[in-house]
C-alpha positions in Angstrom: 0.0 0.0 0.1 1.0 3.5 -0.8 -0.1 6.2 1.7 -0.5 9.8 1.1 -1.8 11.2 4.7 -5.7 10.1 4.9 -5.9 8.1 1.5 -4.3 4.7 0.8 -4.2 3.1 -2.8 -2.9 -0.1 -4.2 0.5 0.1 -4.8 0.2 -1.8 -8.1 -3.2 -0.8 -9.6 -3.3 2.6 -8.0 -7.0 2.1 -6.8 -8.2 3.8 -3.7 -8.7 1.4 -1.1 -8.8 3.3 2.1 -10.0 6.9 3.0 -9.5 8.1 6.7 -11.4 11.1 7.1 -12.0 11.1 10.6 -12.6 14.7 12.0 -11.4 15.7 15.5 -12.0 13.8 18.5 -13.0 15.7 21.6 -9.5 15.8 22.6 -8.1 16.4 19.5 -10.5 19.4 18.5 -8.5 21.5 20.9 -5.2 20.7 19.1 -5.9 21.0 15.5 -9.7 21.8 14.9 -10.0 19.5 11.9 -13.1 18.4 10.4 -15.4 18.4 7.3 -18.6 20.3 6.9 -21.0 19.9 4.3 -24.9 19.5 3.3 -24.4 16.2 1.9 -21.8 13.4 0.9 -20.3 13.9 -2.7 -21.6 11.2 -5.1 -18.1 11.0 -6.5 -17.5 8.4 -3.5 -19.6 6.1 -5.6 -16.9 6.1 -8.4 -14.4 4.5 -5.9 -15.4 0.9 -6.5 -12.4 -0.8 -4.9 -12.9 1.3 -1.6 -12.6 -1.0 1.3 -12.1 1.4 4.3 -14.1 4.3 4.9 -14.0 6.4 8.0 -15.9 9.7 7.8 -16.8 9.8 11.7 -16.6 13.0 13.7 -17.4 15.2 10.7 -20.6 17.7 10.4 -23.3 16.7 7.8 -26.1 17.6 10.3 -29.4 17.6 8.7 -28.3 15.6 5.8 -29.0 11.8 4.9 -26.9 8.8 4.6 -26.7 8.6 0.6 -28.1 5.7 -0.7 -24.9 5.2 -3.1 -23.0 4.0 0.2 -24.7 0.7 -0.8 -22.8 0.3 -4.2 -19.4 0.4 -2.7 -19.6 -3.6 -2.6 -16.0 -4.1 -1.3 -16.2 -2.1 2.0 -15.3 -4.0 5.2 -15.3 -1.1 7.5 -17.6 1.8 7.5 -17.7 4.5 10.3 -20.3 7.2 10.0 -20.8 7.8 13.8 -20.8 11.3 15.3 -21.8 12.9 11.8 -25.0 14.3 12.6 -26.6 12.3 9.8 -30.8 12.5 10.3 -33.5 10.5 8.8 -33.8 6.8 7.8 -30.8 4.3 7.8 -30.9 3.3 3.8 -31.8 -0.2 3.5 -28.8 -0.2 0.8 -26.5 -0.6 3.4 -27.5 -4.0 3.3 -25.9 -4.7 -0.2 -22.5 -4.4 1.7 -22.0 -8.1 2.1 -18.3 -8.0 2.7 -18.9 -5.4 5.6 -17.3 -6.6 8.8 -17.3 -3.4 11.1 -20.5 -0.7 10.9 -20.6 2.2 13.3 -23.6 4.4 13.0 -23.5 5.4 16.6 -24.1 8.9 18.1 -26.3 10.1 15.3 -29.3 11.2 17.4 -31.9 12.0 14.6 -30.9 9.0 12.6 -33.6 6.0 12.7 -34.1 2.6 11.1 -37.5 1.6 10.1 -37.0 -2.0 9.6 -33.8 -4.3 10.8 -34.2 -6.8 8.1 -31.1 -5.3 6.2 -28.8 -6.3 9.3 -29.6 -9.8 9.4 -30.5 -10.6 5.5 -27.3 -9.5 3.8 -24.6 -8.3 6.3 -23.4 -12.0 6.9 -19.9 -11.0 7.5 -20.5 -8.4 9.8 -18.4 -8.6 13.5 -18.9 -5.3 14.8 -22.0 -3.4 15.0 -22.4 -0.1 17.0 -26.2 1.5 16.8 -25.9 3.4 20.0 -27.9 6.5 20.3 -29.9 6.0 17.3 -33.9 5.7 17.4 -34.7 2.2 16.8 -37.9 2.0 18.6 -40.2 2.2 15.5 -38.3 -0.2 13.7 -39.7 -3.4 12.5 -37.8 -6.8 13.1 -35.7 -5.2 15.9 -34.7 -8.7 17.3 -32.9 -9.5 14.1 -29.7 -8.2 15.4 -29.9 -11.2 18.0 -29.5 -13.4 14.9 -26.3 -12.2 13.3 -24.1 -15.4 13.2 -20.7 -13.7 13.1 -21.2 -10.7 15.1 -18.6 -10.3 18.0 -19.8 -6.8 19.1 -22.9 -5.3 19.5 -23.4 -1.9 21.2 -27.4 -0.5 21.7 -26.9 1.9 24.3 -29.5 4.5 24.5 -30.9 3.3 21.3 -34.6 3.9 22.5 -35.2 0.4 22.5 -37.3 -1.6 25.4 -36.0 -4.7 26.9 -39.1 -6.5 25.8 -37.9 -5.7 22.2 -35.3 -8.3 22.7 -37.6 -10.8 24.1 -38.9 -13.7 22.0 -39.9 -17.3 21.6 -37.4 -18.3 18.9 -34.6 -20.8 19.3 -32.3 -19.6 22.0 -29.3 -21.5 20.5 -29.0 -19.2 17.7 -28.6 -16.2 19.6 -25.5 -14.3 18.8 -23.4 -17.5 19.0 -20.1 -15.6 18.6 -20.8 -12.6 20.7 -17.8 -11.3 22.9 -18.9 -7.8 23.8 -22.6 -6.9 24.4 -23.9 -3.3 25.6 -27.4 -3.0 26.3 -27.1 0.1 28.4 -29.7 3.1 29.1 -33.0 1.1 27.6 -36.2 3.0 27.8 -38.3 0.6 29.8 -35.8 0.0 32.7 -38.5 -1.3 35.3 -39.3 -4.5 33.2 -37.4 -7.7 34.1 -34.4 -9.0 32.2 -35.2 -10.6 28.5 -35.4 -14.3 28.8 -32.3 -15.1 26.7 -30.2 -13.0 29.8 -32.0 -15.0 32.4 -31.4 -18.1 30.7 -27.7 -17.6 30.2 -26.7 -20.6 32.2 -27.5 -22.6 29.0 -24.0 -23.4 27.2 -25.8 -22.6 24.0 -26.7 -19.0 24.9 -23.8 -16.6 24.0 -21.1 -19.0 25.1 -18.4 -16.7 23.9 -19.3 -13.4 25.9 -16.6 -11.8 28.0 -18.0 -8.3 28.3 -21.6 -7.2 29.4 -22.9 -3.6 30.0 -26.3 -3.5 31.6 -25.4 0.3 33.0 -28.2 2.9 33.5 -31.2 0.5 33.4 -32.4 1.2 37.0 -32.8 -2.5 37.6 -33.9 -3.0 41.2 -32.4 -6.7 40.9 -30.5 -9.1 38.5 -31.7 -12.4 38.2 -28.2 -14.0 39.3 -29.3 -17.2 37.8 -28.1 -16.4 34.4 -25.5 -13.7 34.8 -23.7 -14.6 37.9 -23.0 -18.2 36.5 -21.2 -17.1 33.4 -17.8 -18.9 33.5 -16.4 -16.8 30.6 -17.8 -13.4 31.6 -14.3 -11.3 32.6 -16.1 -7.9 32.7 -19.7 -6.9 33.8 -21.0 -3.1 34.3 -24.3 -2.6 36.0 -23.5 0.9 37.1 -26.4 3.4 37.4 -29.0 0.7 38.7 -30.8 0.5 41.9 -30.0 -2.9 43.8 -31.6 -3.2 47.1 -30.8 -5.7 49.7 -31.6 -8.5 47.5 -28.4 -8.2 46.1 -26.6 -9.1 49.2 -26.5 -12.8 48.5 -25.9 -12.2 44.7 -23.3 -14.9 44.5 -25.0 -17.5 46.8 -25.6 -19.9 44.1 -23.3 -18.9 41.5 -21.1 -21.4 40.1 -17.5 -22.0 41.2 -16.1 -20.9 37.6 -17.7 -17.5 37.9 -15.4 -16.7 41.0 -12.3 -17.3 38.8 -13.2 -15.8 35.4 -14.8 -12.2 36.3 -11.9 -9.5 36.4 -13.7 -6.3 36.3 -16.9 -5.5 38.0 -18.6 -2.1 38.0 -21.5 -1.4 40.6 -20.9 2.4 40.9 -24.2 4.4 41.7 -25.9 0.9 41.9 -25.9 -0.5 45.5 -28.0 0.6 48.4 -27.6 -1.1 51.7 -24.4 -3.0 52.7 -21.6 -4.3 50.5 -22.1 -7.9 49.6 -19.6 -10.2 51.6 -20.1 -12.5 48.5 -18.0 -10.2 46.7 -15.0 -11.4 48.3 -15.4 -15.0 46.6 -14.5 -13.3 43.2 -11.0 -14.5 43.3 -9.6 -13.1 40.2 -11.3 -9.6 40.4 -8.9 -6.8 39.5 -11.1 -4.0 39.2 -14.0 -3.0 41.5 -16.0 0.0 41.2 -18.0 1.0 44.3 -18.1 4.6 44.1 -21.1 6.4 45.0 -22.8 3.5 46.7 -24.4 3.2 49.9 
């Protein structure tokens, strides 16, 4: 590959394969003040037929739509349109990107989906999907995201979903079989019980590769430990900003022995009310424990 700053081309053919157009992050903004501003994305991008990597995150396209021609970039494996201010409906044409492995549409607060079928039907290679802060409450087939066979990371933080949207009666053995990182923080209806697929996590067929789980900012009063606390592979659990009451004192009473050896990071900040559970001492490999603002 030859590199010219933010553009990378194939050294033999000269075809553009990567565009690194990421704007300033919050920290970088103070240092270099670099970002793009526009009413729309230029259609000339559609001419880059061999483009594999496109990062346009942290630029300003506020009020514009994600262009439909994005779906014509069939070689894309990486697409990041986060923090761009895109609005309207996610075009179903994104479902044409069958080689896509990473898709990040997060933090576009006025972006919504009306049908999630495109996520499941054609994005069969997808490994990382971040839809945090999108408006997904009105989308049809919302639970499609749970049945993407190769997905390893799924982020749905503050995506205007109800936990009941992820409840279902389908075959639980097909739920995110390769998922490692799952973020379900800040859902809308925080008073309802956990979805059945989370309560049934003791089954080896359900998310058996999960190592990081985020259930923060849901205001749970309790978590059914039968599912979560018996995960032998879970290494990082965040249940921050919930509202656990005394029922959590014996949260690990019936936990399997392996969970005491696997969990390395546990975040309970702003969540515990009452005394700190003595059972936390049975987490032998715990390296980080956040109990700030508890009590």
